[in-house]
PAVEXGU-491008 format. One record per residue (C-alpha): x, y, z negated. Coordinates in steps of 0.001 Angstrom, whole numbers, padded with zeros to 6 digits, always signed. Layout:
N
XYZ...
% end
This chain:
544
+009673-055841-100606+008441-056387-097063+010672-055983-094052+008679-052972-092861+009143-051120-096164+012835-051908-096257+013357-050680-092705+011272-047584-093385+013139-046802-096602+016523-047308-094992+015723-045097-092014+014242-042395-094231+017309-042415-096438+019613-042169-093440+017511-039408-091890+017325-037334-095084+021029-037760-095778+021978-036892-092203+019647-033882-092146+020906-032579-095487+024530-032993-094487+023923-031315-091136+022060-028421-092748+024811-027909-095317+027543-027961-092695+025562-025609-090461+025006-023179-093343+028672-023223-094282+029873-022722-090721+027320-020022-089906+028035-018115-093126+031761-018301-092490+031303-017127-088902+029182-014166-090029+031685-013191-092704+034509-013298-090220+032558-011184-087720+031720-008468-090291+035019-008031-092096+038098-007333-090016+040809-009860-090615+044350-008812-091281+045470-010030-087880+042820-007996-086076+043569-004905-088148+047275-005194-087366+046524-005712-083701+044314-002607-083502+046782-000416-085429+049749-001566-083322+047844-001021-080074+046986+002563-081018+050504+003284-082279+052040+002097-079004+049672+004354-077079+050639+007465-079058+054319+006476-079000+054352+006156-075196+051952+008938-074181+052890+011643-076729+049211+012586-077045+045890+011034-077991+044228+012261-074856+042784+009357-072817+042872+006932-075762+039203+005963-075181+039774+003016-072801+042384+001595-075163+039945+001816-078099+037162+000192-076065+039463-002635-074931+040604-003339-078494+036983-003363-079689+036012-005910-077038+039024-008109-077717+038608-008169-081492+034828-007809-081782+035238-004888-084209+033545-001499-084272+036458+001064-084093+036189+004785-084958+039373+006881-084473+039829+010362-086024+042717+012597-086975+043566+013209-090595+041665+016478-090262+038508+014550-089327+038559+015367-085614+036844+012503-083743+038986+011105-080932+037089+007923-079920+034253+005669-081121+033759+002184-079624+029987+002398-080113+029745+005596-078074+032156+004280-075469+030046+001092-075135+026934+003187-074463+025026+002620-077705+024171+004765-080705+026988+005193-083172+026435+003220-086345+027417+004398-089791+031064+003690-090455+032215+001280-093102+033140+002541-096549+036373+000580-096463+039573+002699-096680+040744+003810-093228+043809+002378-091540+046540+005026-090967+048358+004975-087632+051569+007058-087257+052891+007187-083655+056089+008996-084568+059284+007103-083743+061086+005329-086583+064424+007085-086106+067483+005221-087414+071267+005647-087346+073079+002507-086194+075904+001202-088357+079413+002425-087641+078688+006132-087102+080725+008672-089033+078698+011342-090856+079735+014126-088452+078822+011971-085449+075516+010964-087056+074620+014621-087628+075398+015496-084015+073382+012499-082738+070431+013435-084904+070456+016996-083575+070643+015679-080024+067844+013066-080508+065503+015708-081949+065825+017771-078785+065672+014672-076622+062431+013528-078262+060816+016959-077917+061486+017045-074155+060386+013364-073788+057074+013949-075534+056292+016982-073382+057057+014974-070222+054918+011980-071341+052037+014294-072216+052265+015919-068810+052189+012525-067077+049204+011404-069151+047236+014523-068297+048114+014067-064631+046646+010537-064697+049988+008701-064523+051031+005928-066878+054330+006794-068606+057013+004150-068548+058848+004238-071858+061983+002546-073073+063488+002703-076557+067138+003549-077108+069404+002384-079890+068134+005135-082204+064489+003880-081885+063391+006990-080059+061399+006814-076791+062770+007755-073417+060348+008192-070514+061558+007054-067105+061580+009972-064651+058864+009875-061978+060070+011882-058909+056631+011580-057286+055262+014125-059766+057458+017238-059498+055089+019308-061616+056088+017089-064552+059837+017071-063835+061553+017353-067199+064568+019469-068030+067803+018089-069413+067949+017847-073144+070191+020216-074886+072129+019858-078086+069308+021269-080206+068589+024667-081713+070635+026396-084356+068162+025635-087247+068350+021949-086398+072145+021973-086424+072133+023826-089735+069773+021238-091301+071841+018290-090090+075119+019839-091347+073453+020312-094744+073045+016530-095003+076811+015920-094781+077409+016700-098429+075878+013487-099799+076874+009815-099882+076661+007635-096750+073258+006141-097538+071936+009502-098622+073203+011062-095402+071192+008605-093271+068020+009176-095274+068508+012913-095061+069004+012781-091314+065841+010648-090911+063888+013193-092987+065229+016040-090853+064208+014114-087699+060647+013622-088971+060278+017257-090046+061662+018727-086817+059609+016383-084549+056327+016683-086446+055292+019702-084393+055572+017868-081070+054623+014300-082068+050971+013185-081860+049168+013568-085195+048522+010586-087408+045221+008786-087019+042621+007419-089384+041029+004267-087985+037845+002911-089540+036697-000613-088749+033309-002248-089245+029846-000970-090111+028520+000283-093438+026246-002097-095423+026747-004936-092916+027091-007652-095553+026966-011259-094354+023297-012218-093998+022275-015397-095741+020775-018080-093576+017038-018465-094005+016170-021545-096040+012666-021998-094611+013715-022862-091030+016302-025324-092342+013727-027008-094576+011247-027058-091701+013729-028661-089357+014707-031217-092004+011052-032074-092630+010401-032382-088901+013363-034708-088450+012257-036792-091428+008731-037110-090015+010079-038042-086583+012314-040700-088115+009426-042014-090203+007256-042318-087099+010087-044026-085261+010561-046382-088218+006868-047302-088216+006968-047914-084474+010166-049935-084793+008785-052009-087653+005615-052741-085707+007624-053657-082627+009864-055956-084671+007211-057420-086948+004690-058294-084221+006838-061069-082723+008026-062046-086213+004433-062546-087320+003777-064556-084160+006831-066695-084927+005663-067172-088511+002208-068313-087403+003669-070617-084748+006112-072119-087255+003264-072769-089705+001230-074428-086953+004245-076470-085912+004644-077701-089468+000980-078714-089479+001458-080848-086372+000452-078487-083556+003422-079150-081303+001805-077402-078322+001940-073966-080013+004206-071422-078289+004982-067741-078797+005045-065103-076030+008508-063898-074979+008845-060237-074017+012008-058199-073530+015634-059262-073747+016564-058372-077314+017419-060617-080267+013760-061143-081145+013047-062297-077597+016029-064660-077786+014691-066023-081088+011243-066562-079560+012823-068301-076560+014840-070603-078830+011724-071353-080874+009791-072312-077751+012646-074504-076619+012767-076181-080035+008997-076706-079988+009215-078194-076505+011990-080513-077627+009965-081614-080646+006903-082146-078479+008856-084242-076014+010405-086225-078868+006963-086816-080334+005646-087860-076933+008608-090224-076482+007920-091660-079926+004269-092233-079106+005148-093625-075703+007747-095889-077295+005193-097169-079770+002718-097790-076975+005355-099457-074846+006380-101763-077671+002753-102685-078296+002244-103237-074585+005397-105356-074285+004448-107595-077215+000651-107730-077025+000185-109712-073800+002910-112350-074358+001833-112879-077955-001769-113228-076836-000700-115867-074306+001331-117710-076925-001599-117575-079357-003935-118925-076702-001670-121847-075849-001023-122686-079501-004757-122669-080304-005441-124791-077220-002780-127273-078345-004316-127375-081825-007794-128008-080422-006500-130646-077989-007601-128826-074869-004050-128704-073484-001511-131482-073461+001932-130630-074880+003963-131435-071798+007725-130681-071619+007094-128090-068925+004563-126243-071114+006852-126297-074107+009756-124964-071992+007569-122134-070742+006446-121249-074256+010044-121347-075464+011153-119024-072641+008405-116568-073549+009445-116616-077198+013086-115995-076245+012004-113041-074086+010188-111478-077027+013179-112148-079214+015386-110344-076676+013072-107326-076714+013171-107229-080506+016961-107555-080475+017253-104716-077945+015037-102524-080094+017177-103275-083106+020332-102420-081168+018849-099101-080082+017750-098278-083611+021229-099038-084967+022834-097008-082189+020584-094011-082873+021529-094201-086554+025223-094591-085709+025279-097992-087457+025819-100236-084453+028809-102454-085219+031746-102609-082771+034753-104919-082974+037280-103059-080864+040378-104611-079360+042575-104111-076297+040505-105643-073518+041591-106416-069945+038807-105158-067696+039776-107473-064841+039278-110514-067065+036052-108960-068392+034621-108551-064882+035639-112115-063980+033857-113423-067054+030717-111408-066263+030758-112647-062650+031012-116258-063790+028136-115799-066253+025857-114226-063581+026947-116372-060616+024283-119053-060982+021549-116406-061262+022845-114646-058164+022995-117873-056127+019470-118714-057161+018336-115313-055842+020346-115715-052635+022640-112782-053527+026424-112730-053085+028252-111662-056261+031708-110305-055348+034712-108794-057182+036877-105958-055881+040140-104589-057287+041710-101338-056115+045122-101004-057741+048287-099144-056628+051076-101422-055447+053301-100410-058338+050646-101553-060851+049407-104598-058940+050249-106981-061789+049703-104601-064730+046515-105212-066723+043924-102439-066997+043367-102280-070734+040754-100384-072742+040308-100295-076504+036731-101530-076769+034391-104246-078018+034507-106892-075266+031143-108411-076250+029387-105035-075989+031053-104301-072631+029944-107717-071338+026442-106773-072502+026708-103550-070477+027991-105258-067316+025467-108075-067716+022542-105635-067895+023709-103745-064810+024406-106933-062824+021037-108420-063817+019226-105274-062646+021247-105239-059412+020374-108898-058641+016659-108205-059231+016820-105159-056935+018686-106948-054109+016892-109034-051500+017944-112470-050282+021185-112199-048339+022316-109002-050081+025498-108357-052038+026299-107166-055561+029889-106008-056051+031830-105541-059276+034752-103163-058688+037619-101949-060897+039621-098813-059974+042408-097543-062285+042764-093763-062010+045578-092319-064110+044530-092472-067754+041025-093569-066790+039519-096896-065842+036520-096769-063499+034017-099630-063140+031494-099824-060289+028430-102042-059983+027130-101745-056398+024193-103447-054754+022662-103420-051300+019127-103436-052639+016109-101268-051908+017490-098238-053772+015882-095828-056227+013866-092759-055195+015505-089433-056224+012569-088452-058454+013107-091599-060552+016815-091091-061222+016408-088563-064135+014222-091104-066024+016331-094178-065294+017892-094346-068780+014641-093633-070678+013345-096397-072914+010682-098715-071465+010762-096817-068183+010403-098814-064967+010339-097629-061405+007596-100151-060664+004272-098645-061734+002863-102152-062231+005508-102738-064942+006166-106269-063705+008794-108235-065610+010268-109731-062491+011156-106324-061131+011481-104168-064200+012933-106209-067056+012177-105098-070592+012795-101407-069882+015464-101136-072622+018554-102410-070854+019762-099138-069323+019117-097228-072569+021349-099725-074346+023959-099425-071578+024155-095663-071917+024376-095773-075712+027148-098393-075777+029210-096546-073143+028833-093239-075030+029902-094913-078277+033096-095986-076462+033782-092375-075413+032862-092989-071782+030241-091921-069274+027801-093761-067047+026283-092274-063877+024114-093549-061057+023863-092761-057353+021268-094295-055090+019960-094097-051543+016594-095601-050701+017043-098501-048280+020830-098683-048765+021474-099520-052407+022517-098236-055804+025891-097673-057507+026425-097424-061280+029740-095850-062314+031294-096364-065758+034345-094302-066749+036416-095320-069808+039737-094165-071268+042596-096592-070775+044391-097905-073826
% end
């Protein structure tokens, strides 16, 4: 399956699953919310009933109950219709809110009784309980009349409950027209009823007294209410399926379009990379892919271009190396062939000078071949090293002795310099290395320095111990190297002299061999040069 189809299928699956899950959750939550809004919960019912009971308990009348009903309807979100048990309408939240009254729910009404829940505290003797009951009946009658008067006058009664659970309204001296009279001990029928309760047991006496209280206060207490909540036939509406399906289909189509766009955006550079890779495999090393954006695909295209550039440069170096080798061997071999044929034909006499010249030319070609073999072994990691603890001071002295005659012939002073701390003046500077390969390195650098230094100049070999490192310097006072040539100095067969003369440029392999040998010893080699002042090669090795 193609990448586009896989991406499209994955995105479609995710979109459909997400849409279905979202639709299901939305349907569940919306249905639950509608059910909760239509049917009064137990908590809301209790809250409404208790709010109305407190109003009747404190005010002694249902007059002015409208604002309380409207406030409860707003707080609970319920439609509230309040009537007496005789069907007399007291308040309707729909009418109070300024809209047409809806048909009431068929659910059973909630009964609200504002009468006080009279009780006899423990510890009262029957005679005392009967007297208290008679007194509380009269007290309640006067309290209710006073609370009703305050309500009708527009005042809010302040009620407190005594130990017998009957209300007591705080006197308000600012309203003399509602000043209440002191409660008496009750009428004679009340006292007769309470004394009639004394003939039973203790528990029966309390129940009898409570019944007497309810019967004697029923005439003055506010009537019981019937409270209906909700609206008839307001069943929870089911959510429409069509809009949900439409939304799901729209989301799926949007995701599909986005998937197609995404796949095209992703596959376009992938196809370009595929074509470029195929061309690269067929030998077109100049093929590149365009890089746009900063995402992973752009990074991949950038890395591909960098790889192609590296391969192209490697191929160019390979071709240049082949051409350089042919160039280095063609002319000397042609000269040797010419001299040998001339000797065979008798045109040239085999003098000792001619034979020495031919031998020198052969040795030069042999050195080039040996250098090429060393580089090939080094590239393959097969160059052999015989490592031992080597004293660098002795190594530099040996290299100076070997190059001294060449330097004198060129009129160049070959000097040694040691920079050691006083404490280590006599301690050898040892490195674990192949001494023959290091002499090859120093010899190449010194030979180049002598060729680059004019008559009367100086080439210095310096050794500087620095902690766990040993630093070697090869300095000359020659003509220097231009800055633009320094990056190519260690390339194979590269010479700063465009004429590629042997007297000034050598074979072009020496510095490449130097760098490879130093790297194989875990060290580094760097060069600094100033035109007209000289050049310094720096080799850094780890001390043994």
